[in-house]
C-alpha positions as CSV (number, residue, x, y, z in Angstrom):
1,M,-5.2,-7.9,-33.4
2,T,-4.4,-9.4,-36.6
3,S,-6.9,-10.5,-39.3
4,P,-7.2,-14.4,-39.8
5,D,-5.9,-15.6,-43.0
6,P,-8.6,-16.2,-45.4
7,G,-7.5,-19.5,-46.1
8,D,-7.7,-20.6,-42.4
9,E,-11.1,-22.1,-42.1
10,P,-12.4,-22.3,-38.4
11,R,-12.7,-25.5,-36.8
12,W,-16.5,-25.6,-36.5
13,L,-17.9,-27.6,-33.3
14,D,-19.5,-30.9,-33.9
15,A,-22.7,-31.7,-32.0
16,S,-20.8,-33.1,-28.9
17,E,-18.3,-30.3,-28.9
18,K,-21.2,-27.7,-29.2
19,E,-23.3,-29.5,-26.3
20,A,-20.1,-29.5,-24.0
21,W,-19.7,-25.8,-24.9
22,T,-23.0,-24.7,-24.3
23,G,-23.4,-26.6,-21.3
24,L,-20.3,-25.1,-19.7
25,I,-21.1,-21.5,-20.7
26,S,-24.7,-21.8,-19.4
27,L,-23.4,-23.0,-16.1
28,A,-20.7,-20.2,-16.0
29,L,-23.5,-17.7,-16.5
30,L,-26.1,-19.2,-14.4
31,M,-24.3,-20.1,-11.2
32,P,-22.8,-16.8,-10.1
33,G,-26.3,-15.1,-9.7
34,R,-27.6,-18.3,-8.1
35,L,-24.6,-18.5,-5.6
36,E,-24.7,-14.7,-5.0
37,A,-28.3,-14.1,-4.1
38,P,-28.3,-15.9,-0.6
39,L,-24.9,-14.1,0.1
40,Q,-26.5,-10.7,-0.6
41,Q,-29.4,-11.5,1.7
42,A,-27.4,-12.9,4.6
43,A,-24.3,-10.8,4.6
44,G,-24.7,-7.9,2.0
45,V,-21.7,-9.1,-0.1
46,T,-21.5,-10.0,-3.8
47,L,-20.0,-13.4,-4.7
48,F,-16.7,-11.9,-5.7
49,E,-16.4,-10.1,-2.5
50,Y,-17.2,-13.2,-0.4
51,M,-14.6,-15.1,-2.4
52,T,-12.1,-12.3,-1.6
53,L,-12.7,-12.3,2.0
54,S,-12.9,-16.2,2.3
55,Q,-9.5,-16.5,0.7
56,I,-7.9,-14.0,2.8
57,S,-9.6,-15.7,5.9
58,E,-7.9,-19.0,4.9
59,A,-4.5,-17.5,4.3
60,P,-1.7,-17.8,7.1
61,D,-2.3,-15.0,9.7
62,R,-5.3,-13.8,7.5
63,R,-2.8,-12.1,5.2
64,I,-2.1,-12.7,1.6
65,R,-0.4,-11.0,-1.4
66,M,-2.7,-9.3,-3.8
67,S,-1.4,-11.1,-6.6
68,E,-2.0,-14.4,-5.3
69,L,-5.6,-13.3,-4.3
70,A,-6.3,-12.1,-7.8
71,Y,-5.4,-15.7,-8.8
72,L,-7.3,-17.5,-6.1
73,T,-10.4,-15.4,-6.9
74,N,-10.0,-15.5,-10.7
75,G,-10.1,-11.8,-10.8
76,S,-7.6,-9.3,-12.5
77,L,-5.6,-7.3,-10.3
78,S,-7.4,-4.2,-11.3
79,R,-10.8,-5.7,-10.6
80,L,-9.4,-7.1,-7.2
81,S,-8.0,-3.7,-6.3
82,N,-11.3,-2.1,-6.8
83,V,-13.1,-4.6,-4.7
84,V,-10.5,-4.5,-2.0
85,K,-10.8,-0.8,-2.0
86,R,-14.6,-1.2,-1.2
87,L,-13.7,-3.8,1.4
88,E,-11.4,-1.3,3.1
89,N,-13.9,1.4,3.2
90,R,-16.3,-1.0,5.0
91,G,-13.5,-1.8,7.5
92,W,-13.3,-5.6,6.6
93,V,-9.7,-5.5,5.0
94,T,-6.5,-3.5,5.2
95,R,-3.7,-3.3,2.8
96,S,0.0,-2.7,3.3
97,P,3.5,-3.3,1.7
98,D,4.6,-6.9,2.1
99,P,7.7,-6.8,4.6
100,A,9.4,-9.5,2.9
101,D,9.3,-7.7,-0.6
102,G,8.0,-4.1,-0.7
103,R,7.0,-4.5,-4.4
104,Y,4.1,-6.6,-3.4
105,T,1.2,-5.5,-1.4
106,L,-0.6,-7.7,1.3
107,A,-4.4,-7.7,2.1
108,A,-5.3,-8.6,5.6
109,L,-8.7,-9.5,7.0
110,T,-9.8,-7.4,10.0
111,S,-11.9,-8.6,12.8
112,A,-15.1,-7.2,11.4
113,G,-14.1,-8.7,8.0
114,H,-13.9,-12.0,9.8
115,E,-17.3,-11.8,11.3
116,V,-18.6,-11.3,7.7
117,V,-16.9,-14.4,6.6
118,V,-18.3,-16.3,9.7
119,T,-22.0,-15.1,8.8
120,A,-21.7,-15.8,5.0
121,A,-19.7,-19.1,4.9
122,P,-22.5,-21.4,6.1
123,V,-24.9,-19.8,3.6
124,H,-22.4,-20.1,0.8
125,V,-21.7,-23.8,1.7
126,R,-25.4,-24.7,1.8
127,S,-25.9,-23.1,-1.8
128,V,-22.8,-24.8,-3.1
129,R,-23.9,-28.1,-1.8
130,E,-27.5,-27.7,-3.0
131,L,-26.6,-26.2,-6.4
132,V,-23.3,-28.1,-7.3
133,L,-22.1,-30.9,-5.3
134,D,-25.1,-32.8,-4.1
135,P,-26.6,-33.5,-7.5
136,L,-23.3,-35.0,-8.5
137,S,-21.9,-38.6,-7.6
138,K,-18.4,-38.8,-6.4
139,T,-17.3,-39.9,-9.8
140,D,-18.9,-36.8,-11.3
141,R,-17.3,-34.5,-8.6
142,Q,-13.8,-35.9,-9.4
143,A,-14.4,-35.5,-13.1
144,L,-15.6,-31.9,-12.3
145,A,-12.4,-31.3,-10.5
146,R,-10.2,-32.8,-13.1
147,I,-11.9,-30.8,-15.8
148,A,-11.7,-27.4,-13.9
149,A,-7.9,-28.1,-13.3
150,K,-7.4,-28.6,-17.0
151,L,-9.3,-25.5,-18.0
152,R,-7.9,-23.2,-15.3
153,T,-4.6,-21.7,-16.0
154,R,-2.6,-19.3,-14.1
155,P,-1.9,-16.4,-16.5
156,A,1.7,-14.7,-16.0
157,D,0.2,-11.5,-14.9
158,Y,-0.9,-13.0,-11.6
159,G,2.7,-13.2,-10.6
160,E,3.4,-9.6,-10.9
161,P,3.9,-7.5,-7.9
162,G,0.7,-5.9,-6.7
């Protein structure tokens, strides 16, 4: 990491920028816990575990490359690998080389894993509606989707074999 040039003054946030930033970071820190608590109670899974299982369940044949799964769950490949290992130990997911390209690894949902998703999904959707979607108007939801798309980028490391 290089030291900043002493002549480069930071672009300090004005009041409206600070309001936008603190609003975003407050939500980013608050929402995971609020969304995770009902999942823990209903299905014994964390929010990240649920998002992982859910994304696999929505993939064709309930199989997906680990690199794509990392992108969809907003997790690094190393974090995802650790979580998938825990899910494998529970009998909910299996991993295997991708027959189309052995450099990649596929994660597949087992029947037991699908049962967890079926149990957890209604709980998660209720929480998402209550905490995020229902308080917003259609215009607000569209703006939120546009903002999220602008802020969410796909780092190059998600495309690597894994």
